[in-house]
C-alpha positions as CSV (number, residue, x, y, z in Angstrom):
1,X,-37.4,36.0,19.9
2,X,-38.2,39.2,19.0
3,X,-39.3,39.6,15.3
4,X,-37.7,43.0,13.3
5,X,-39.9,43.5,10.3
6,X,-38.6,46.3,8.2
7,X,-41.1,47.8,5.1
8,X,-39.1,49.0,2.1
9,X,-41.3,51.1,0.1
10,X,-39.4,53.1,-3.3
11,X,-41.0,57.2,-3.1
12,X,-43.1,57.9,-5.9
13,X,-41.7,55.0,-7.8
14,X,-42.6,56.2,-11.1
15,X,-41.7,59.2,-11.0
16,X,-38.0,58.0,-9.3
17,X,-37.7,56.1,-13.0
18,X,-39.0,58.8,-15.3
19,X,-36.4,61.2,-13.3
20,X,-33.9,59.1,-13.4
21,X,-34.0,58.7,-17.1
22,X,-35.1,62.5,-17.2
23,X,-33.2,64.8,-14.9
24,X,-34.9,67.9,-16.0
25,X,-38.0,66.6,-14.0
26,X,-36.1,66.8,-10.8
27,X,-38.2,69.4,-8.8
28,X,-40.8,69.8,-11.6
29,X,-44.2,68.6,-11.0
30,X,-44.7,65.5,-12.8
31,X,-48.0,64.1,-13.6
32,X,-47.8,59.9,-15.0
33,X,-50.9,58.9,-17.0
34,X,-52.6,58.6,-19.9
35,X,-52.6,61.6,-22.0
36,X,-55.3,62.1,-22.9
37,X,-58.5,64.0,-21.1
38,X,-60.4,60.6,-20.0
39,X,-57.2,59.0,-18.6
40,X,-56.4,59.2,-15.5
41,X,-53.6,59.9,-13.3
42,X,-51.1,56.2,-12.2
43,X,-48.8,58.0,-10.6
44,X,-47.6,62.1,-9.6
45,X,-45.0,64.0,-7.7
46,X,-44.7,65.3,-3.8
47,X,-44.6,68.8,-6.1
48,X,-48.0,68.0,-8.0
49,X,-49.3,66.7,-4.2
50,X,-49.2,69.9,-3.0
51,X,-51.6,71.0,-5.5
52,X,-54.2,68.3,-4.2
53,X,-53.5,65.5,-7.0
54,X,-53.2,61.9,-6.3
55,X,-52.9,58.9,-8.3
56,X,-55.7,57.5,-9.8
57,X,-57.4,60.8,-10.2
58,X,-58.8,61.6,-13.7
59,X,-56.5,63.7,-16.2
60,X,-58.4,66.8,-16.5
61,X,-58.9,67.7,-12.9
62,X,-55.4,67.3,-12.1
63,X,-54.0,68.7,-14.4
64,X,-56.8,72.0,-13.3
65,X,-55.8,71.9,-10.2
66,X,-51.8,72.0,-11.8
67,X,-51.8,73.4,-15.1
68,X,-48.1,73.9,-14.9
69,X,-47.1,69.7,-13.9
70,X,-45.6,68.4,-16.7
71,X,-47.3,65.2,-18.0
72,X,-45.3,62.0,-18.9
73,X,-47.2,59.0,-20.9
74,X,-45.6,56.3,-18.7
75,X,-43.7,53.0,-19.0
76,X,-44.4,49.6,-18.0
77,X,-41.7,47.9,-19.3
78,X,-39.5,50.5,-17.8
79,X,-41.3,50.2,-14.3
80,X,-40.9,46.2,-14.2
81,X,-37.4,46.5,-14.8
82,X,-37.1,48.6,-12.1
83,X,-38.4,46.4,-9.6
84,X,-36.9,43.9,-10.8
85,X,-34.4,45.1,-10.2
86,X,-34.6,46.6,-7.3
87,X,-36.2,42.9,-5.9
88,X,-33.0,41.1,-7.3
89,X,-30.6,43.6,-5.3
90,X,-33.1,42.8,-1.8
91,X,-33.2,39.5,-2.4
92,X,-29.2,39.0,-2.1
93,X,-29.0,39.9,1.3
94,X,-32.5,39.5,3.1
95,X,-33.2,36.1,4.3
96,X,-36.7,36.3,3.9
97,X,-38.6,39.1,1.3
98,X,-42.5,38.8,0.5
99,X,-43.1,41.2,-2.3
100,X,-46.6,43.5,-1.9
101,X,-46.3,45.6,-4.7
102,X,-44.0,46.4,-7.9
103,X,-42.8,49.6,-5.6
104,X,-43.3,47.7,-1.7
105,X,-41.1,45.1,0.4
106,X,-41.8,44.1,3.7
107,X,-38.2,41.9,5.1
108,X,-38.3,39.4,8.2
109,X,-34.6,39.2,9.3
110,X,-35.3,38.4,12.8
111,X,-32.1,36.7,14.6
112,X,-29.9,39.6,12.5
113,X,-29.4,41.6,15.5
114,X,-27.0,38.3,16.9
115,X,-24.6,39.0,13.9
116,X,-24.7,42.7,12.5
117,X,-27.4,45.0,14.2
118,X,-30.6,45.0,12.0
119,X,-31.0,48.8,12.2
120,X,-27.0,49.6,10.9
121,X,-27.7,46.1,8.3
122,X,-31.4,47.7,7.1
123,X,-29.7,51.2,6.3
124,X,-26.8,49.3,4.8
125,X,-29.3,47.6,2.1
126,X,-30.9,50.8,1.4
127,X,-27.6,52.6,0.7
128,X,-26.9,50.1,-1.6
129,X,-30.0,50.0,-3.0
130,X,-30.4,54.0,-3.7
131,X,-26.7,53.4,-5.1
132,X,-26.5,50.6,-7.2
133,X,-30.4,52.1,-8.9
134,X,-29.9,55.6,-8.0
135,X,-34.3,55.4,-6.6
136,X,-34.9,57.0,-4.0
137,X,-36.6,54.8,-1.2
138,X,-37.5,54.4,2.2
139,X,-37.9,51.8,4.8
140,X,-39.3,51.1,8.4
141,X,-37.9,48.8,11.1
142,X,-40.7,47.6,14.5
143,X,-41.6,44.0,15.2
144,X,-44.4,43.8,12.7
145,X,-45.0,44.5,9.3
146,X,-48.1,47.1,10.1
147,X,-45.7,49.3,12.9
148,X,-42.7,48.7,10.1
149,X,-45.5,50.4,7.2
150,X,-46.4,53.3,9.0
151,X,-43.5,53.7,10.3
152,X,-42.1,53.6,6.5
153,X,-44.1,56.3,5.6
154,X,-43.8,58.6,8.1
155,X,-39.8,58.2,7.7
156,X,-40.5,60.1,3.9
157,X,-39.6,61.0,1.5
158,X,-36.4,59.1,1.5
159,X,-35.8,58.9,4.8
160,X,-35.6,55.9,7.6
161,X,-37.4,55.2,10.5
162,X,-37.3,53.1,13.8
163,X,-39.6,52.3,16.3
164,X,-38.2,50.1,19.3
165,X,-40.0,47.6,20.7
166,X,-42.1,47.9,23.5
167,X,-42.8,51.9,21.8
168,X,-45.5,50.8,19.4
169,X,-48.3,51.9,21.0
170,X,-46.8,55.3,22.4
171,X,-45.6,55.6,18.3
172,X,-48.8,55.2,16.9
173,X,-50.6,57.1,19.6
174,X,-50.8,60.4,17.9
175,X,-51.4,59.4,14.1
176,X,-54.2,60.2,12.2
177,X,-56.3,57.0,12.2
178,X,-55.8,57.3,8.6
179,X,-52.3,56.1,8.7
180,X,-53.8,52.4,10.0
181,X,-53.3,50.4,6.9
182,X,-56.9,48.8,5.3
183,X,-59.0,51.6,6.9
184,X,-60.5,53.1,3.0
185,X,-62.5,56.2,2.9
186,X,-66.1,54.4,3.7
187,X,-64.5,53.3,7.4
188,X,-62.8,56.6,8.1
189,X,-65.7,58.7,7.6
190,X,-67.8,56.4,10.1
191,X,-64.9,56.2,12.6
192,X,-64.9,60.0,12.4
193,X,-68.7,59.7,12.7
194,X,-68.2,58.4,15.6
195,X,-65.5,61.3,16.8
196,X,-62.1,59.3,16.2
197,X,-59.8,61.0,14.5
198,X,-56.7,60.1,16.5
199,X,-55.2,56.3,17.1
200,X,-54.7,57.3,20.7
201,X,-58.9,57.1,21.0
202,X,-59.1,54.1,19.8
203,X,-56.4,52.5,21.8
204,X,-58.3,53.3,24.8
205,X,-61.8,52.0,23.7
206,X,-62.3,48.8,24.8
207,X,-62.0,45.5,21.3
208,X,-65.7,44.8,21.8
209,X,-67.1,48.5,20.9
210,X,-64.8,48.4,17.4
211,X,-66.5,45.1,16.6
212,X,-69.9,46.2,17.4
213,X,-69.7,48.8,15.3
214,X,-67.2,47.3,12.1
215,X,-67.9,43.6,12.5
216,X,-64.9,41.5,12.1
217,X,-62.7,44.6,10.7
218,X,-63.1,46.3,14.2
219,X,-60.9,43.6,15.9
220,X,-58.3,43.9,13.3
221,X,-58.5,47.5,13.1
222,X,-58.0,47.6,17.1
223,X,-55.2,45.4,17.3
224,X,-53.3,47.9,14.6
225,X,-53.9,50.5,16.5
226,X,-52.5,48.8,19.5
227,X,-49.2,48.0,17.3
228,X,-50.2,44.1,17.4
229,X,-49.7,42.1,14.3
230,X,-48.2,38.8,13.9
231,X,-48.5,38.2,10.0
232,X,-45.7,36.6,8.6
233,X,-43.9,37.7,6.1
234,X,-44.7,35.7,3.0
235,X,-41.3,35.0,0.8
236,X,-42.0,36.3,-2.1
237,X,-42.0,33.4,-5.2
238,X,-41.7,33.3,-8.8
239,X,-43.3,30.3,-8.8
240,X,-46.6,30.7,-7.9
241,X,-49.0,30.7,-10.3
242,X,-52.9,30.7,-11.9
243,X,-53.5,28.8,-14.8
244,X,-56.5,27.1,-16.7
245,X,-56.1,24.6,-19.6
246,X,-59.1,23.4,-22.2
247,X,-59.4,19.8,-23.3
248,X,-61.1,20.0,-26.3
249,X,-64.0,16.9,-27.0
250,X,-63.0,16.9,-30.7
251,X,-59.6,18.4,-32.3
252,X,-60.2,21.0,-34.0
253,X,-58.5,24.1,-35.8
254,X,-61.4,26.0,-35.6
255,X,-59.3,29.5,-35.4
256,X,-62.6,30.8,-34.1
257,X,-63.2,28.6,-31.0
258,X,-59.5,28.1,-30.2
259,X,-59.5,32.3,-29.9
260,X,-62.6,32.5,-28.0
261,X,-61.4,30.0,-25.7
262,X,-57.9,32.0,-24.7
263,X,-60.5,35.0,-24.8
264,X,-62.6,33.5,-21.8
265,X,-59.2,32.5,-20.0
266,X,-57.8,35.4,-20.1
267,X,-61.1,37.4,-19.0
268,X,-61.6,34.8,-16.3
269,X,-57.8,34.7,-14.5
270,X,-57.5,38.6,-15.0
271,X,-60.3,38.6,-12.2
272,X,-58.9,36.6,-10.8
273,X,-55.8,38.3,-10.5
274,X,-57.9,41.4,-9.0
275,X,-59.6,39.8,-6.7
276,X,-57.0,38.6,-4.8
277,X,-55.2,41.5,-5.5
278,X,-52.2,40.9,-7.7
279,X,-50.4,41.5,-10.8
280,X,-48.6,38.9,-12.9
281,X,-45.4,39.2,-14.9
282,X,-45.0,36.8,-16.8
283,X,-47.6,35.1,-19.6
284,X,-46.9,31.3,-20.8
285,X,-49.4,29.6,-23.7
286,X,-49.6,25.7,-24.0
287,X,-50.5,24.1,-27.3
288,X,-50.7,20.3,-27.5
289,X,-51.7,18.8,-30.8
290,X,-53.8,15.6,-31.8
291,X,-50.7,14.0,-31.5
292,X,-49.6,14.6,-27.5
293,X,-47.2,16.8,-28.8
294,X,-46.9,19.5,-26.3
295,X,-45.6,22.9,-27.2
296,X,-45.5,26.3,-24.8
297,X,-44.2,29.6,-25.2
298,X,-44.3,32.1,-22.2
299,X,-43.1,35.9,-22.0
300,X,-41.6,37.9,-19.4
301,X,-44.4,41.2,-19.0
302,X,-45.2,44.2,-17.4
303,X,-46.7,43.5,-14.4
304,X,-50.2,43.8,-14.6
305,X,-53.4,43.0,-13.7
306,X,-55.6,44.4,-17.1
307,X,-58.1,41.9,-19.1
308,X,-57.1,44.4,-22.6
309,X,-53.1,44.5,-21.9
310,X,-53.6,40.5,-21.1
311,X,-55.9,39.2,-24.5
312,X,-53.2,41.4,-26.2
313,X,-50.2,39.6,-25.5
314,X,-51.6,35.9,-25.0
315,X,-53.3,36.6,-28.5
316,X,-49.6,37.2,-29.7
317,X,-47.8,34.2,-28.2
318,X,-50.8,32.0,-30.0
319,X,-49.8,33.9,-33.0
320,X,-46.6,33.2,-32.7
321,X,-47.1,29.6,-30.8
322,X,-49.0,27.7,-33.4
323,X,-47.5,27.6,-36.6
324,X,-48.0,24.0,-38.1
325,X,-51.8,24.3,-38.7
326,X,-52.1,19.8,-37.1
327,X,-55.1,19.8,-35.0
328,X,-55.3,20.9,-31.6
329,X,-56.1,18.6,-28.4
330,X,-55.5,21.0,-25.8
331,X,-55.1,24.8,-24.9
332,X,-54.1,26.5,-21.8
333,X,-52.8,29.9,-20.7
334,X,-50.6,30.2,-17.1
335,X,-49.7,33.5,-15.2
336,X,-47.1,33.4,-13.5
337,X,-44.5,35.8,-11.7
338,X,-47.0,36.7,-9.2
339,X,-47.0,39.5,-6.3
340,X,-49.8,41.7,-4.5
341,X,-50.2,45.0,-5.9
342,X,-53.5,47.2,-6.6
343,X,-52.4,48.6,-10.1
344,X,-55.5,46.3,-11.7
345,X,-56.2,48.0,-15.0
346,X,-54.1,49.5,-17.4
347,X,-53.7,53.3,-16.2
348,X,-51.3,54.7,-19.3
349,X,-53.1,53.1,-21.8
350,X,-57.6,52.4,-20.6
351,X,-59.5,55.9,-20.6
352,X,-61.7,56.6,-17.9
353,X,-64.7,54.8,-19.6
354,X,-63.0,51.1,-20.4
355,X,-61.4,51.8,-16.2
356,X,-65.1,52.0,-14.9
357,X,-66.3,49.2,-17.7
358,X,-64.1,47.3,-15.5
359,X,-64.8,48.3,-11.9
360,X,-68.2,47.2,-13.1
361,X,-68.1,44.3,-14.0
362,X,-65.9,42.8,-11.6
363,X,-68.9,44.3,-9.0
364,X,-70.8,42.1,-10.6
365,X,-69.6,39.3,-10.6
366,X,-67.9,39.7,-6.6
367,X,-71.8,39.8,-6.2
368,X,-73.3,37.5,-8.4
369,X,-70.5,35.0,-9.7
370,X,-67.8,34.7,-11.7
371,X,-70.4,34.0,-15.2
372,X,-73.0,37.1,-14.2
373,X,-71.3,38.5,-17.4
374,X,-68.8,37.8,-19.9
375,X,-67.5,40.2,-22.9
376,X,-69.0,39.5,-26.0
377,X,-65.8,38.1,-27.6
378,X,-66.2,35.2,-24.8
379,X,-70.1,34.2,-26.2
């Protein structure tokens, strides 16, 4: 059976949410992010991009490039609310949904063409999302995830694009190699040094040549350039979670020990989130007392993998939950409601120095192991 895969992407999501609640921002260059010069740009409007501004750029540089831009602080809770709202609408109608990030979804609607044309069905879903949320959204429809994602990029802003079966190579051929997912700056420069600018050039090459130059990644890029991708749409599940627990050798009421233990758990779990490219939308704290009575408390939060934000939330839950002053036997932390996402840090509140520190610590851990570096609070 021929596959029908849809890729949906909210257009400049953070900016669109801000414009939804403040119409005065419509049509104007907008920067979302930290207000200090040490902050970074979390998102920017198309009007700001014309000046060379892009996400993750230092805010000071962005304001120099586009001095007339309107700066908006950003609100994690509001963005998470609208993200969940869009997801609820999609999951209500689509048979298989993968939430790829806070503003991005893949849908597998294979077989629906028998009852209701896939193109028409997707168009109506897009209209329903825009009507019920007020947010712009673009989509691409094809036989696989790679081609659909690229088609969405071509359709933006607020558009739709279908690549019919058999036309994948022809659709991709004239496009820049930058359009291929997973080609970062380093790989792009390497390919450009080889004289490769368009996807068509990769299509004309032998896969073995790409493998010699880029290893296994070269094979993957060659397949994507040729419109080949059999990766499945992984159903979105809020039950997916990661967790850690600690059972003490001796029941304790030592607040310093308990907080250090919690801090260590959060630090390790947040690193795992960032390593796997995940964000969590729900935090749970678990306490088991010396009499084996177990209590837990959970809270929905803005999607994040910032250890600083998660640390604050876990400590706040601990202060709310631990009120009996009884000896504790076990303590645990769980992050659930996981989605794929690249917002690894709190772009609205973390300064550039904090971001660089987190990235440096992650790089050390990835190379030398998770215990290679720790925060002082854990020691």
